[in-house]
C-alpha positions in Angstrom: 29.0 -38.1 -19.4 31.7 -35.6 -20.1 31.9 -32.5 -17.8 31.1 -29.4 -19.8 32.7 -26.1 -19.0 32.5 -22.6 -20.5 35.0 -20.6 -18.4 38.1 -21.2 -20.5 36.8 -20.9 -24.0 33.5 -18.9 -23.5 31.7 -21.7 -25.3 30.6 -25.1 -24.2 33.4 -27.5 -24.2 34.2 -30.8 -22.4 36.7 -30.0 -19.6 38.8 -32.9 -20.8 39.5 -31.1 -24.0 40.4 -27.7 -22.5 44.2 -27.0 -22.3 43.9 -25.5 -18.8 43.6 -26.5 -15.1 39.8 -26.3 -14.6 37.5 -28.1 -12.1 33.8 -28.3 -11.9 31.8 -28.7 -8.7 28.3 -30.0 -9.5 25.1 -29.3 -7.7 25.4 -32.6 -5.7 28.8 -31.5 -4.2 27.6 -28.0 -3.5 24.2 -29.0 -2.0 24.2 -32.5 -0.6 25.2 -32.6 3.1 26.2 -29.0 3.1 24.9 -25.9 4.9 25.3 -23.9 1.7 26.4 -20.8 3.6 30.1 -20.4 2.5 31.6 -21.3 -0.9 34.5 -22.8 1.0 32.3 -25.8 1.9 32.6 -27.0 -1.8 35.8 -25.2 -2.9 37.9 -27.3 -0.5 37.8 -30.1 -3.1 39.6 -28.0 -5.7 43.4 -28.4 -6.1 45.4 -25.2 -6.3 42.7 -23.3 -4.4 42.7 -22.4 -0.7 39.3 -21.2 0.6 39.2 -20.4 4.3 36.2 -19.8 6.4 37.7 -17.1 8.8 34.9 -17.5 11.3 34.4 -13.8 10.6 31.4 -12.9 8.5 32.3 -9.2 8.6 35.4 -9.9 6.4 34.1 -12.7 4.2 36.0 -15.7 3.0 39.7 -15.8 2.3 40.2 -17.3 -1.1 43.6 -17.7 -2.9 44.5 -19.5 -6.1 48.1 -20.6 -6.6 49.0 -18.1 -3.8 47.3 -15.1 -5.4 44.8 -13.4 -3.1 46.3 -14.7 0.2 47.3 -11.2 1.4 43.7 -9.9 1.2 42.6 -8.5 4.6 39.0 -8.9 3.6 37.0 -10.0 0.6 38.5 -11.8 -2.4 41.5 -10.4 -4.2 43.5 -11.8 -7.1 40.7 -14.2 -8.1 37.9 -13.0 -10.3 34.3 -13.9 -9.2 31.4 -14.2 -11.6 27.8 -15.3 -11.1 25.6 -16.1 -14.0 27.9 -14.2 -16.4 27.7 -11.1 -14.2 30.9 -10.0 -12.3 30.8 -10.4 -8.5 34.2 -8.6 -8.5 34.3 -4.8 -8.9 36.3 -3.2 -11.7 39.3 -2.7 -9.3 39.5 -6.4 -8.7 37.9 -6.7 -5.2 35.1 -9.2 -4.9 32.7 -10.6 -2.3 32.0 -14.4 -2.3 29.1 -13.8 0.1 27.0 -12.6 -2.8 27.0 -16.1 -4.3 23.7 -17.8 -3.8 24.6 -21.5 -3.1 21.0 -22.6 -2.5 20.3 -22.2 -6.2 23.8 -23.3 -7.5 23.8 -25.6 -10.4 27.6 -25.7 -10.7 30.8 -23.8 -9.9 33.7 -23.7 -12.4 37.2 -22.9 -11.1 39.7 -21.9 -13.7 43.4 -21.5 -12.8 46.6 -20.7 -14.6 47.4 -18.9 -17.9 43.9 -19.1 -19.3 42.5 -16.9 -16.6 44.5 -14.0 -18.1 41.7 -13.6 -20.6 39.5 -12.3 -17.8 41.6 -9.2 -17.1 42.7 -7.6 -13.8 43.7 -10.5 -11.6 46.4 -13.1 -11.5 45.2 -16.2 -9.8 42.1 -17.6 -11.5 38.4 -17.4 -12.0 35.6 -18.8 -9.9 32.2 -18.8 -11.8 28.9 -19.7 -10.2 26.0 -20.9 -12.4 22.6 -21.0 -10.8 19.8 -23.4 -12.0 17.2 -22.3 -14.4 13.5 -22.9 -13.8 12.3 -26.0 -15.7 9.4 -28.4 -15.8 6.4 -28.4 -13.5 6.2 -25.9 -10.7 7.9 -27.0 -7.5 8.2 -25.5 -4.0 11.2 -26.3 -1.8 12.1 -25.5 1.8 15.0 -26.4 4.0 16.1 -25.9 7.6 19.4 -26.6 9.4 20.9 -26.0 12.8 24.3 -26.6 14.4 27.0 -25.6 16.8 27.4 -22.1 18.1 23.8 -21.2 17.8 23.7 -21.6 14.0 20.5 -22.0 12.1 19.4 -21.4 8.5 16.0 -21.3 6.7 15.5 -21.3 3.0 12.5 -21.2 0.7 12.6 -21.6 -3.0 10.3 -22.0 -6.0 10.9 -22.9 -9.6 9.1 -24.0 -12.8 8.5 -23.3 -16.4 5.5 -22.4 -18.5 5.2 -21.4 -22.2 8.9 -21.1 -22.6 9.3 -18.9 -19.5 11.3 -20.3 -16.6 11.6 -18.9 -13.1 13.7 -19.7 -10.1 13.2 -17.8 -6.8 14.9 -18.2 -3.5 15.1 -16.5 -0.1 17.1 -17.5 3.0 18.1 -16.4 6.5 21.2 -17.5 8.3 22.3 -16.8 11.8 25.2 -17.8 14.0 26.3 -16.7 17.5 29.8 -17.3 16.2 32.6 -19.6 17.3 35.0 -16.8 18.2 34.1 -14.2 20.8 32.2 -11.3 19.3 31.6 -13.0 16.0 27.8 -13.2 15.7 26.2 -12.7 12.3 22.9 -12.7 10.5 22.7 -12.9 6.8 19.6 -12.6 4.6 19.8 -13.4 0.9 17.3 -13.2 -2.0 17.6 -14.5 -5.6 15.4 -14.4 -8.7 16.1 -15.7 -12.1 13.8 -15.4 -15.1 14.6 -17.1 -18.5 12.6 -16.5 -21.7 13.3 -18.6 -24.8 12.5 -16.9 -28.0 12.0 -18.0 -31.6 15.2 -18.7 -33.5 17.0 -20.1 -30.4 17.5 -16.8 -28.6 17.4 -16.7 -24.8 16.9 -13.8 -22.4 17.9 -14.1 -18.8 17.2 -11.7 -16.0 18.9 -12.2 -12.7 18.5 -10.2 -9.4 20.3 -10.8 -6.1 20.3 -9.2 -2.7 22.4 -9.6 0.4 21.9 -8.0 3.8 24.1 -8.3 6.9 23.2 -6.0 9.8 25.8 -5.3 12.5 27.9 -8.4 11.7 30.4 -8.6 14.6 34.1 -8.6 13.8 36.2 -10.6 16.3 39.6 -9.3 15.0 42.7 -11.4 15.2 44.6 -12.7 18.2 48.3 -13.0 19.2 49.9 -16.4 19.4 49.8 -16.4 23.2 46.1 -15.5 23.3 45.2 -18.2 20.7 47.0 -20.9 22.6 45.3 -19.9 25.8 41.8 -19.8 24.2 41.2 -20.2 20.4 37.9 -18.4 20.8 39.3 -15.4 22.6 40.0 -11.9 21.3 42.8 -9.6 22.3 42.2 -7.5 25.4 42.7 -3.7 25.3 45.5 -2.7 27.7 43.9 0.8 27.9 40.6 -0.6 29.2 39.9 0.2 32.9 37.1 -2.2 33.3 37.4 -5.4 35.4 37.7 -7.9 33.9 39.2 -6.2 30.8 37.2 -6.3 27.6 38.6 -7.3 24.3 39.3 -4.7 21.7 36.4 -6.0 19.6 34.0 -5.7 22.6 35.3 -2.3 23.7 35.0 -0.7 20.3 32.0 -3.0 19.3 33.8 -3.7 16.0 31.2 -4.6 13.4 30.1 -4.2 9.8 26.7 -3.7 8.1 26.3 -4.6 4.4 23.3 -4.0 2.1 24.0 -5.2 -1.4 21.7 -5.6 -4.4 22.2 -6.0 -8.1 20.4 -7.0 -11.3 21.6 -8.1 -14.7 20.2 -9.1 -18.0 21.8 -11.3 -20.7 20.6 -11.9 -24.3 22.1 -14.9 -26.2 21.2 -15.1 -29.9 22.4 -17.7 -32.4 23.5 -16.0 -35.7 23.9 -17.4 -39.2 26.9 -19.6 -39.9 27.2 -21.4 -36.6 27.7 -18.1 -34.6 26.5 -16.6 -31.5 26.0 -13.1 -30.1 25.9 -12.3 -26.4 24.9 -9.0 -24.7 25.1 -8.4 -21.0 24.2 -5.4 -18.8 24.1 -5.1 -15.0 23.7 -2.5 -12.3 23.8 -2.5 -8.5 24.4 -0.7 -5.2 26.4 -1.6 -2.2 26.2 0.2 1.2 28.7 -0.6 3.9 29.4 0.9 7.3 32.2 -0.5 9.4 33.3 0.2 12.9 37.0 -0.5 13.5 39.2 -0.8 16.6 41.5 2.2 16.6 42.5 3.6 19.9 41.9 7.3 20.6 45.6 7.9 20.7 46.0 6.5 17.2 43.5 9.1 15.9 46.1 11.9 16.4 47.7 12.1 12.9 46.0 14.8 10.9 46.0 12.6 7.8 44.1 9.8 9.7 40.6 9.2 8.2 38.9 7.8 11.3 37.8 4.5 12.7 34.4 4.3 11.0 34.2 3.6 7.2 30.9 4.5 5.6 30.4 4.3 1.8 27.7 4.1 -0.7 28.7 2.4 -4.0 26.8 2.5 -7.3 28.2 0.2 -10.0 27.2 -0.9 -13.5 28.7 -2.5 -16.6 28.2 -4.7 -19.6 29.7 -7.0 -22.1 29.2 -7.6 -25.8 30.6 -10.8 -27.3 30.6 -12.2 -30.8 31.5 -15.8 -31.6 31.7 -17.7 -35.0 32.8 -21.2 -35.9 33.9 -22.2 -39.4 35.9 -25.0 -41.1 39.6 -24.4 -41.6 42.5 -26.7 -42.7 40.6 -29.9 -42.0 39.5 -28.7 -38.6 37.3 -26.2 -37.0 38.2 -22.6 -36.1 36.2 -20.9 -33.3 36.8 -17.1 -33.2 35.6 -14.9 -30.3 35.8 -11.2 -29.9 34.2 -8.9 -27.3 34.5 -6.0 -25.0 33.7 -5.5 -21.3 33.1 -2.2 -19.5 32.6 -1.7 -15.7 32.3 1.4 -13.5 31.9 1.8 -9.7 31.5 5.1 -7.8 31.9 5.3 -4.1 30.6 8.2 -1.9 33.0 7.5 0.9 33.1 9.0 4.3 35.2 8.4 7.4 34.4 9.3 11.0 36.1 9.0 14.4 34.9 5.9 16.2 34.3 7.7 19.5 32.3 10.6 20.9 33.8 11.9 24.1 34.3 8.9 26.3 31.9 6.7 24.3 33.6 4.2 22.0 32.3 2.3 19.0 30.0 5.2 17.8 30.2 7.5 14.9 32.0 10.7 15.8 33.5 13.7 14.0 33.9 13.6 10.2 37.5 12.8 9.1 37.0 11.9 5.4 34.7 12.9 2.6 35.4 11.9 -1.0 34.2 10.4 -4.2 36.2 7.5 -5.7 35.6 6.3 -9.2 37.1 3.2 -10.8 36.3 2.2 -14.4 37.7 -0.4 -16.7 37.5 -1.0 -20.5 38.7 -4.4 -21.8 38.5 -5.5 -25.4 39.6 -9.1 -26.0 39.9 -11.6 -28.8 40.4 -15.4 -28.8 40.8 -18.0 -31.5 40.8 -21.8 -31.2 41.6 -24.3 -34.0 40.6 -27.9 -33.4 41.8 -30.7 -35.5 41.7 -34.4 -35.2 44.5 -34.5 -32.7 45.8 -31.0 -32.3 44.1 -28.1 -30.6 45.7 -24.6 -30.8 44.5 -21.6 -28.8 45.6 -17.9 -28.9 44.1 -15.0 -27.1 44.7 -11.3 -26.3 43.1 -8.9 -23.8 43.9 -5.2 -23.3 42.9 -3.8 -19.9 42.6 -0.1 -19.1 41.7 0.9 -15.6 41.1 4.5 -14.4 41.0 5.6 -10.8 39.8 9.1 -9.8 39.6 10.6 -6.3 37.8 13.8 -5.5 38.6 14.7 -1.9 36.2 17.2 -0.3 37.7 16.9 3.2 41.0 18.8 2.8 41.8 19.9 6.3 44.0 16.8 6.6 45.5 17.2 3.2 44.1 17.0 -0.3 44.1 13.4 -1.7 42.5 14.3 -5.0 44.1 12.7 -8.0 44.0 10.3 -10.9 45.7 7.0 -11.8 45.7 5.1 -15.1 46.8 1.5 -15.5 46.9 -0.5 -18.7 48.3 -3.9 -19.8 47.9 -6.2 -22.8 47.8 -9.9 -21.7 48.5 -12.5 -24.4 47.8 -16.2 -24.2 48.9 -19.2 -26.2 48.1 -22.9 -25.6 48.4 -26.2 -27.4 46.7 -29.6 -26.6 47.5 -32.9 -28.2 45.2 -36.0 -28.1 47.6 -38.8 -27.6 44.8 -41.3 -27.4 41.0 -40.9 -26.9 41.6 -41.2 -23.2 44.8 -39.2 -22.9 45.4 -35.5 -23.5 48.6 -33.5 -22.9 48.7 -29.7 -23.1 50.9 -26.6 -22.4 50.0 -22.9 -22.1 51.6 -19.6 -21.3 50.3 -16.1 -20.7 51.1 -12.7 -19.1 49.1 -11.5 -16.2 48.1 -8.1 -14.8 46.9 -7.1 -11.3 46.2 -3.5 -10.6 45.8 -2.2 -7.0 42.3 -2.1 -5.7 40.8 0.9 -4.1 41.3 -0.6 -0.7 45.0 -1.1 -1.5 45.3 2.5 -2.6 43.5 4.1 0.3 46.3 4.2 2.8 50.0 4.7 2.9 52.4 3.6 5.6 52.7 5.7 8.7 49.0 6.9 8.6 49.4 8.9 5.4 46.7 9.3 2.8 46.0 7.9 -0.6 48.9 5.7 -1.9 49.3 7.1 -5.5 52.8 5.4 -5.7 51.5 1.8 -6.0 52.2 0.0 -9.3 50.4 -2.9 -10.9 51.8 -6.4 -10.4 52.8 -8.0 -13.7 53.3 -11.8 -14.1 54.4 -14.5 -16.5 52.6 -17.8 -16.3 53.5 -21.2 -17.7 51.7 -24.5 -17.3 51.9 -28.0 -18.6 49.4 -30.7 -17.9 48.0 -34.2 -18.5 44.3 -35.3 -18.5 43.7 -39.0 -18.6 40.9 -41.5 -18.3 42.7 -44.3 -16.4 39.8 -46.7 -16.5 36.0 -46.5 -16.9 34.8 -44.0 -14.3 38.4 -43.0 -13.3 39.8 -39.6 -14.3 43.1 -38.0 -13.4 44.1 -34.3 -14.1 47.7 -33.1 -13.3 49.4 -29.8 -13.9 52.8 -28.3 -13.3 53.1 -24.5 -13.2 55.4 -21.6 -12.7 54.6 -17.9 -12.2 57.1 -15.1 -12.1 55.8 -11.8 -10.8 57.4 -8.3 -10.7 56.1 -5.5 -8.4 54.0 -8.0 -6.5 51.5 -6.2 -4.2 52.2 -7.1 -0.6 51.1 -5.9 2.8 53.2 -3.0 4.2 51.5 -2.5 7.6 48.2 -3.7 9.0 46.7 -2.4 12.3 43.2 -2.1 13.7 41.5 -3.3 10.5 43.4 -0.8 8.3 46.0 -2.2 5.8 48.5 -0.4 3.6 50.4 -2.0 0.7 53.6 -1.7 -1.2 55.3 -3.2 -4.2 57.7 -6.0 -3.7 60.6 -6.6 -6.1 60.0 -10.1 -7.5 58.2 -13.3 -6.5 58.3 -16.9 -7.8 55.6 -19.5 -7.6 56.3 -23.1 -8.6 53.8 -25.9 -8.0 52.0 -29.0 -8.9 48.3 -30.0 -8.8 46.6 -33.3 -9.0 43.0 -34.3 -9.0 41.6 -37.8 -9.1 37.9 -38.9 -9.4 37.0 -42.5 -9.3 33.7 -44.4 -9.3 34.7 -47.7 -7.6 31.5 -49.6 -8.0 28.8 -50.8 -5.6 28.0 -47.1 -4.9 31.5 -46.2 -3.7 33.5 -43.3 -5.1 36.5 -41.2 -4.2 37.8 -37.7 -4.8 41.4 -36.6 -4.2 42.8 -33.1 -4.7 46.5 -32.4 -4.0 48.5 -29.2 -4.2 52.2 -28.5 -3.8 53.2 -24.8 -4.0 56.5 -23.1 -3.3 55.8 -19.3 -3.3 58.8 -17.1 -2.4 60.3 -13.7 -2.7 63.5 -13.3 -4.5 65.4 -13.5 -1.2 63.9 -17.0 -0.6 61.4 -16.0 2.1 58.0 -17.6 1.8 55.0 -15.5 0.8 52.7 -15.1 3.9 49.3 -16.6 3.9 50.3 -19.4 1.4 50.6 -23.0 2.6 53.4 -25.1 1.1 50.9 -27.9 0.5 47.2 -28.7 1.0 45.1 -31.7 0.3 41.5 -32.9 0.2 40.3 -36.5 0.1 36.9 -38.1 0.2 35.7 -41.7 0.3 31.9 -41.8 -0.3 29.1 -44.3 -0.6 25.6 -43.9 -2.0 22.9 -46.5 -2.1 21.9 -47.4 -5.6 18.5 -45.7 -5.3 20.0 -42.6 -3.7 18.1 -43.1 -0.4 21.2 -43.3 1.8 24.7 -41.9 1.6 27.8 -41.4 3.7 31.2 -39.9 3.2 34.4 -39.4 5.1 36.3 -36.3 4.2 40.0 -35.5 5.0 41.4 -32.0 4.8 45.0 -31.1 5.4 47.2 -27.9 5.1 50.8 -27.0 5.6 52.0 -24.3 7.9 51.4 -20.7 6.9 53.6 -17.7 7.7 51.9 -14.5 8.7 54.4 -11.9 7.7 57.1 -11.3 5.1 60.2 -12.0 7.1 59.0 -15.4 8.2 60.5 -14.7 11.7 57.2 -14.7 13.6 55.5 -17.9 14.6 53.9 -19.6 11.6 50.4 -21.0 11.9 51.0 -24.7 12.2 49.8 -27.2 9.6 46.8 -29.4 10.4 44.8 -32.4 9.3 41.1 -32.9 9.8 38.5 -35.6 9.3 34.8 -34.8 8.7 31.9 -37.2 8.4 28.6 -36.5 6.6 25.4 -38.7 6.3 22.6 -38.1 3.8 19.2 -39.6 3.3 16.3 -39.0 0.8 12.7 -40.3 0.5 9.8 -39.8 -1.9 6.1 -39.9 -1.1 3.7 -39.0 -3.9 4.7 -35.6 -5.2 6.9 -34.9 -2.1 10.6 -35.5 -1.8 12.4 -35.2 1.5 16.1 -35.1 2.3 18.1 -35.0 5.5 21.7 -34.7 6.4 24.0 -34.8 9.4 27.6 -33.5 9.6 30.3 -33.9 12.2 33.3 -31.8 11.4 36.8 -32.0 12.9 36.1 -35.5 14.4 39.2 -35.5 16.5 38.5 -32.0 18.0 41.8 -30.6 16.8 42.7 -27.1 17.8 44.1 -25.2 14.8 44.5 -21.8 13.2 42.0 -21.6 10.3 43.5 -18.4 8.7 45.9 -15.6 9.3 45.7 -11.8 8.9 48.9 -11.0 6.9 51.2 -8.4 8.3 49.2 -7.3 11.3 51.4 -4.6 13.0 50.3 -5.7 16.5 51.0 -9.4 15.8 47.4 -10.3 16.0 47.8 -12.6 13.0 45.8 -15.6 14.1 42.1 -16.5 13.6 41.0 -19.6 15.4 38.9 -22.4 13.8 36.3 -24.5 15.5 37.0 -27.7 17.3 34.5 -30.6 16.9 31.2 -29.1 15.5 28.0 -30.5 14.1 25.1 -29.6 11.8 21.8 -31.2 11.0 19.5 -30.3 8.1 16.1 -31.2 6.7 14.5 -30.3 3.3 11.2 -30.9 1.6 10.2 -30.4 -2.1 6.7 -30.6 -3.5 6.2 -30.8 -7.3 2.8 -29.8 -8.6 
């Protein structure tokens, strides 16, 4: 069956017929044999994408697409995140992959290249999560897993449908003592999805999500010497008088608490003449308090806003989209027009992270302000599809407003406003050479405005960085999609991206990062994916990426590997009762700062093994899995903190580690 996607064209379309680099991770890849804690578990199988589990749940995953987003000190930047049609990225472009509920995932679509320009303020791509809808008879499901470093997870879910009303509910709790020193975390998630089908083909969907992480420990980065000595260790504090010396993370008890909840509603209504109307509205709140590792001496500058970040964010937004299909010139024209609006308001405070001789506590107030970011984005897209040719054109106009109301003026008044705007056009063409071979080309302009976190600090400890400019990019891509044999599909793409005013790290110290605009950057690369059903239950998946990302002086962009690869050889018994797979993951070396003179994190190659089993008894279905990751026990750097002023760039990844899981489902 053809894989169906909606990310590129905003309507259901076989991915084989989309003139864009797009991959789909189905529920089997996301759920089977996986812990379903981090999106990186499944995203590793996507070419062009680097998704790193930093072993630091205080800072979330590090996700980059074609090199965009690699500089992010925390959260996801340069890649837009969407869940069930509702943005998981804020209007300034910063997103949190931790809000994705993987236990209820039906599929994840990953769109890269020029087509992603039609989603606005980002440059790298779009990652969309679609959760399952309640269908059929009522069912109750539970799962439990455990593994290395004190990890455990419990999950309970229910789903069903009655009288046209479907429901899907889920709640989970995850805990780890952490691989790295001072990296323990506990995460609680909840999810509810209600679908109501109305007369005339309309559908109403209500989705609510919650995420809570209390006092998640932040292990910080380590120098090369410390990582070589002990990949779990943190950096010691030279000013510590204790014996033995404590790490910075321990001395300041670096940690972050997150309380996030949001709800959204979508109405889809078919309209006369093969058309469709979609309306979406959402609202939410995010509360964060973070304790950082500044020394007391570093608190001296009057402009410094303290080592404790405390903010309360209210956000809301919506989208209206109209779509119509009609015959034209022997083919079919599908026209789409819409508008998106988003707004987020932060009540943000900063405090000293000491009180007298006591460190890692909330001290004197050093910052008190309201930050408001809003975006308004109208867009239009048209696609003409003939017997062999398919032509696509699109346009989006993004307007972003940033306003700061500074109420703590004893260290200077950072009040002010910024306005960014950009029109991003797209053009693409696809030609069906044969029923099993498509070729395409596309081009677009991209736009990436600074996020609030990139605007907050200037170099040298100064305040709000009103001088930052948006990065603007030109994207070009050419690709081939081919069915090489029954059950064997290959997708390949070549791309080039030229960016001016690229946003790059200026300085990074103690968890605080300032940014600047670079002159120009160039990204050239190739992506290849191959899926093959080999018969007798055997299958394989290969995803390869080659990327040269450089500044105009030839230096490599930090945080971006020259190449990365994923390979899988899997077997599943015909009845689905047993399965096994061997996974291979490889990455090239990664520079940690702009000059490329500091020690790069070396490349690595890993092998992982997973085993799955399933049984059915009456109305019960059971499943089990076992994973053994990093079979050879290789010591490697999993991710880097770009531009850290103290050269604490390196974040160690686990050696050999294991996980076991069990699940049961009862259908009534």
